[in-house]
One Martini backbone bead per residue (centre of mass of N, CA, C, O) as a GRO file, in nm:
protein
  188
    1MET     BB    1   1.334  -0.844  -0.164
    2THR     BB    2   1.145  -0.591  -0.304
    3ILE     BB    3   0.965  -0.512  -0.570
    4THR     BB    4   1.011  -0.202  -0.731
    5ALA     BB    5   1.050   0.074  -0.915
    6ASP     BB    6   1.370   0.081  -0.803
    7ALA     BB    7   1.430  -0.198  -0.889
    8PRO     BB    8   1.631  -0.412  -1.025
    9VAL     BB    9   1.647  -0.561  -1.353
   10ALA     BB   10   1.725  -0.794  -1.538
   11ALA     BB   11   1.772  -0.876  -1.827
   12ARG     BB   12   1.523  -0.943  -2.051
   13SER     BB   13  -0.751  -2.825  -0.451
   14SER     BB   14  -0.905  -2.794  -0.591
   15ARG     BB   15  -1.008  -3.133  -0.533
   16GLY     BB   16  -1.268  -3.098  -0.607
   17THR     BB   17  -1.595  -3.084  -0.808
   18ALA     BB   18  -1.625  -2.818  -0.924
   19ALA     BB   19  -1.786  -2.653  -1.150
   20LEU     BB   20  -1.728  -2.529  -1.470
   21ALA     BB   21  -1.772  -2.263  -1.652
   22PRO     BB   22  -1.869  -2.215  -2.001
   23THR     BB   23  -1.674  -1.953  -2.024
   24ALA     BB   24  -1.518  -1.686  -2.058
   25ALA     BB   25  -1.242  -1.563  -1.963
   26PRO     BB   26  -1.099  -1.347  -1.808
   27CYS     BB   27  -0.933  -1.053  -1.837
   28PHE     BB   28  -0.593  -1.046  -1.904
   29PRO     BB   29  -0.306  -0.899  -1.903
   30ALA     BB   30  -0.067  -0.818  -2.093
   31TYR     BB   31   0.253  -0.767  -2.055
   32GLU     BB   32   0.259  -0.495  -2.221
   33GLU     BB   33   0.013  -0.375  -2.019
   34LEU     BB   34   0.186  -0.340  -1.774
   35ALA     BB   35   0.208  -0.084  -1.522
   36ASP     BB   36   0.323  -0.232  -1.295
   37PRO     BB   37   0.641  -0.273  -1.179
   38THR     BB   38   0.616  -0.543  -1.035
   39GLU     BB   39   0.482  -0.702  -1.262
   40ARG     BB   40   0.701  -0.653  -1.475
   41ALA     BB   41   0.935  -0.775  -1.315
   42LEU     BB   42   0.820  -1.060  -1.274
   43ALA     BB   43   0.779  -1.125  -1.570
   44ALA     BB   44   1.079  -1.096  -1.646
   45ILE     BB   45   1.188  -1.315  -1.458
   46VAL     BB   46   1.028  -1.562  -1.562
   47ARG     BB   47   1.131  -1.539  -1.848
   48ARG     BB   48   1.432  -1.562  -1.790
   49VAL     BB   49   1.431  -1.830  -1.639
   50ALA     BB   50   1.282  -2.001  -1.854
   51ALA     BB   51   1.514  -1.954  -2.078
   52ASP     BB   52   1.710  -2.092  -1.842
   53ARG     BB   53   1.750  -2.421  -1.790
   54SER     BB   54   2.002  -2.417  -1.590
   55GLN     BB   55   1.822  -2.305  -1.341
   56TRP     BB   56   1.587  -2.570  -1.339
   57ALA     BB   57   1.604  -2.863  -1.460
   58HIS     BB   58   1.761  -3.003  -1.210
   59LEU     BB   59   1.494  -2.950  -1.010
   60VAL     BB   60   1.316  -3.149  -1.148
   61ARG     BB   61   1.045  -3.361  -1.001
   62LEU     BB   62   0.905  -3.633  -1.127
   63GLY     BB   63   0.590  -3.755  -1.000
   64PRO     BB   64   0.297  -3.824  -0.818
   65GLN     BB   65   0.372  -3.534  -0.709
   66ARG     BB   66   0.405  -3.234  -0.634
   67SER     BB   67   0.692  -3.021  -0.703
   68TRP     BB   68   0.960  -2.815  -0.548
   69ALA     BB   69   1.197  -2.533  -0.613
   70ARG     BB   70   1.434  -2.316  -0.547
   71ILE     BB   71   1.543  -2.011  -0.707
   72GLU     BB   72   1.817  -1.828  -0.753
   73VAL     BB   73   1.821  -1.470  -0.748
   74PRO     BB   74   1.941  -1.149  -0.753
   75GLU     BB   75   1.666  -1.015  -0.631
   76GLY     BB   76   1.566  -1.190  -0.369
   77ILE     BB   77   1.328  -1.365  -0.449
   78ASP     BB   78   1.065  -1.571  -0.504
   79VAL     BB   79   1.163  -1.870  -0.682
   80TRP     BB   80   0.992  -2.132  -0.869
   81VAL     BB   81   0.980  -2.473  -0.937
   82ILE     BB   82   0.709  -2.669  -1.085
   83ALA     BB   83   0.580  -2.997  -1.069
   84TRP     BB   84   0.310  -3.150  -1.275
   85PRO     BB   85   0.125  -3.390  -1.255
   86THR     BB   86  -0.132  -3.557  -1.324
   87PHE     BB   87  -0.399  -3.391  -1.169
   88GLU     BB   88  -0.267  -3.165  -1.025
   89ALA     BB   89  -0.330  -2.940  -0.735
   90THR     BB   90  -0.439  -2.688  -0.589
   91GLU     BB   91  -0.592  -2.458  -0.412
   92LEU     BB   92  -0.772  -2.218  -0.328
   93HIS     BB   93  -0.580  -1.905  -0.338
   94SER     BB   94  -0.365  -1.676  -0.169
   95HIS     BB   95  -0.063  -1.436  -0.126
   96GLY     BB   96  -0.132  -1.209   0.028
   97ASP     BB   97   0.102  -0.938  -0.028
   98ALA     BB   98   0.169  -1.082  -0.291
   99THR     BB   99   0.307  -1.081  -0.595
  100ALA     BB  100   0.254  -1.268  -0.903
  101ALA     BB  101   0.426  -1.499  -1.132
  102PHE     BB  102   0.369  -1.708  -1.429
  103THR     BB  103   0.510  -1.991  -1.618
  104THR     BB  104   0.524  -2.211  -1.877
  105VAL     BB  105   0.768  -2.483  -1.987
  106ALA     BB  106   0.570  -2.740  -1.965
  107GLY     BB  107   0.302  -2.800  -2.107
  108ALA     BB  108  -0.010  -2.745  -1.919
  109ILE     BB  109  -0.199  -2.489  -1.749
  110THR     BB  110  -0.462  -2.439  -1.513
  111GLU     BB  111  -0.651  -2.159  -1.434
  112ILE     BB  112  -0.859  -2.064  -1.150
  113ARG     BB  113  -1.131  -1.825  -1.128
  114PRO     BB  114  -1.327  -1.610  -0.989
  115ASP     BB  115  -1.615  -1.440  -1.058
  116ASP     BB  116  -1.870  -1.202  -1.033
  117ALA     BB  117  -2.094  -1.452  -1.082
  118GLY     BB  118  -1.994  -1.721  -0.925
  119ARG     BB  119  -1.761  -1.846  -1.097
  120LEU     BB  120  -1.549  -2.089  -1.234
  121VAL     BB  121  -1.265  -1.991  -1.433
  122PRO     BB  122  -1.088  -2.106  -1.700
  123ARG     BB  123  -0.725  -2.111  -1.794
  124THR     BB  124  -0.492  -2.186  -2.040
  125PHE     BB  125  -0.128  -2.249  -2.028
  126ALA     BB  126   0.120  -2.213  -2.230
  127PRO     BB  127   0.412  -2.168  -2.326
  128GLY     BB  128   0.510  -1.813  -2.259
  129VAL     BB  129   0.290  -1.735  -2.065
  130VAL     BB  130   0.200  -1.468  -1.850
  131GLN     BB  131   0.095  -1.454  -1.512
  132ILE     BB  132  -0.096  -1.251  -1.288
  133ILE     BB  133  -0.100  -1.200  -0.922
  134ARG     BB  134  -0.265  -1.026  -0.702
  135PRO     BB  135  -0.324  -0.911  -0.418
  136GLY     BB  136  -0.602  -1.122  -0.311
  137GLU     BB  137  -0.610  -1.309  -0.532
  138ILE     BB  138  -0.792  -1.591  -0.653
  139HIS     BB  139  -0.662  -1.930  -0.704
  140ASP     BB  140  -0.598  -2.205  -0.927
  141VAL     BB  141  -0.369  -2.476  -0.995
  142ARG     BB  142  -0.350  -2.707  -1.286
  143ASN     BB  143  -0.327  -3.042  -1.420
  144GLU     BB  144  -0.542  -3.159  -1.695
  145ARG     BB  145  -0.326  -3.347  -1.807
  146VAL     BB  146  -0.141  -3.624  -1.893
  147THR     BB  147   0.092  -3.446  -1.903
  148PRO     BB  148   0.335  -3.299  -1.774
  149ALA     BB  149   0.430  -3.005  -1.582
  150VAL     BB  150   0.602  -2.677  -1.593
  151THR     BB  151   0.684  -2.409  -1.361
  152ILE     BB  152   0.727  -2.054  -1.306
  153HIS     BB  153   0.769  -1.864  -0.996
  154ALA     BB  154   0.694  -1.529  -0.859
  155TYR     BB  155   0.759  -1.330  -0.550
  156SER     BB  156   0.635  -0.999  -0.429
  157PRO     BB  157   0.694  -1.052  -0.171
  158ARG     BB  158   0.765  -1.283   0.009
  159LEU     BB  159   0.625  -1.550   0.133
  160ARG     BB  160   0.411  -1.555   0.437
  161THR     BB  161   0.117  -1.611   0.314
  162MET     BB  162  -0.166  -1.841   0.285
  163SER     BB  163  -0.491  -1.858   0.153
  164PHE     BB  164  -0.759  -2.088   0.193
  165TYR     BB  165  -1.035  -2.219  -0.008
  166ARG     BB  166  -1.378  -2.270  -0.042
  167TRP     BB  167  -1.638  -2.402  -0.242
  168ASN     BB  168  -1.979  -2.271  -0.175
  169ALA     BB  169  -2.234  -2.213  -0.357
  170GLY     BB  170  -2.066  -1.968  -0.504
  171GLN     BB  171  -1.868  -1.946  -0.252
  172LEU     BB  172  -1.617  -1.810  -0.064
  173VAL     BB  173  -1.429  -1.989   0.192
  174LEU     BB  174  -1.243  -1.969   0.452
  175ASP     BB  175  -1.024  -2.219   0.576
  176HIS     BB  176  -0.701  -2.132   0.570
  177VAL     BB  177  -0.383  -2.032   0.719
  178VAL     BB  178  -0.045  -1.998   0.605
  179HIS     BB  179   0.272  -1.978   0.742
  180SER     BB  180   0.610  -1.986   0.680
  181ASP     BB  181   0.657  -2.114   0.989
  182ASP     BB  182   0.494  -2.345   0.918
  183PRO     BB  183   0.491  -2.681   0.862
  184GLU     BB  184   0.274  -2.650   0.617
  185ALA     BB  185   0.439  -2.471   0.411
  186GLY     BB  186   0.547  -2.713   0.233
  187ALA     BB  187   0.253  -2.725   0.075
  188TRP     BB  188   0.288  -2.497  -0.146
   0.00000   0.00000   0.00000
């Protein structure tokens, strides 16, 4: 199911060493300011799931590498719990045509996005804050802390492709695209 304005909503690494610009993070909309119905619905879903530990706590596998498990929700969209050991990261990536939302439920996560000036700008998320990623937006998510972190992510429509990028002299360069039926898709 794809979340749309008519869809019901239940109640309530880059592993390289690219330097991060010491500037203010881009302005991200607060949940209350989200006008797009898909974004509002995804934000509500990750908040609801995050608040109900019985839906995800038993799925968390803390180990030396990032791990993830799907959480079934009535809306029929992709919802995942992801465990982030110390210094684990994704690569710079986008989610194809999917809108995404995530929230941290334990520890802290840093999201990195390119800005219009060609810098990679970090923003750290403590538990309770919801971040939205629109189709085509590029970001990296990482745990830069010593303590593990856990996040809840939701995607609508379901993830079909992810595009991964390299940062090269202030420019994003498409590195590769992974489709959900690829064996590499498990690396999401």
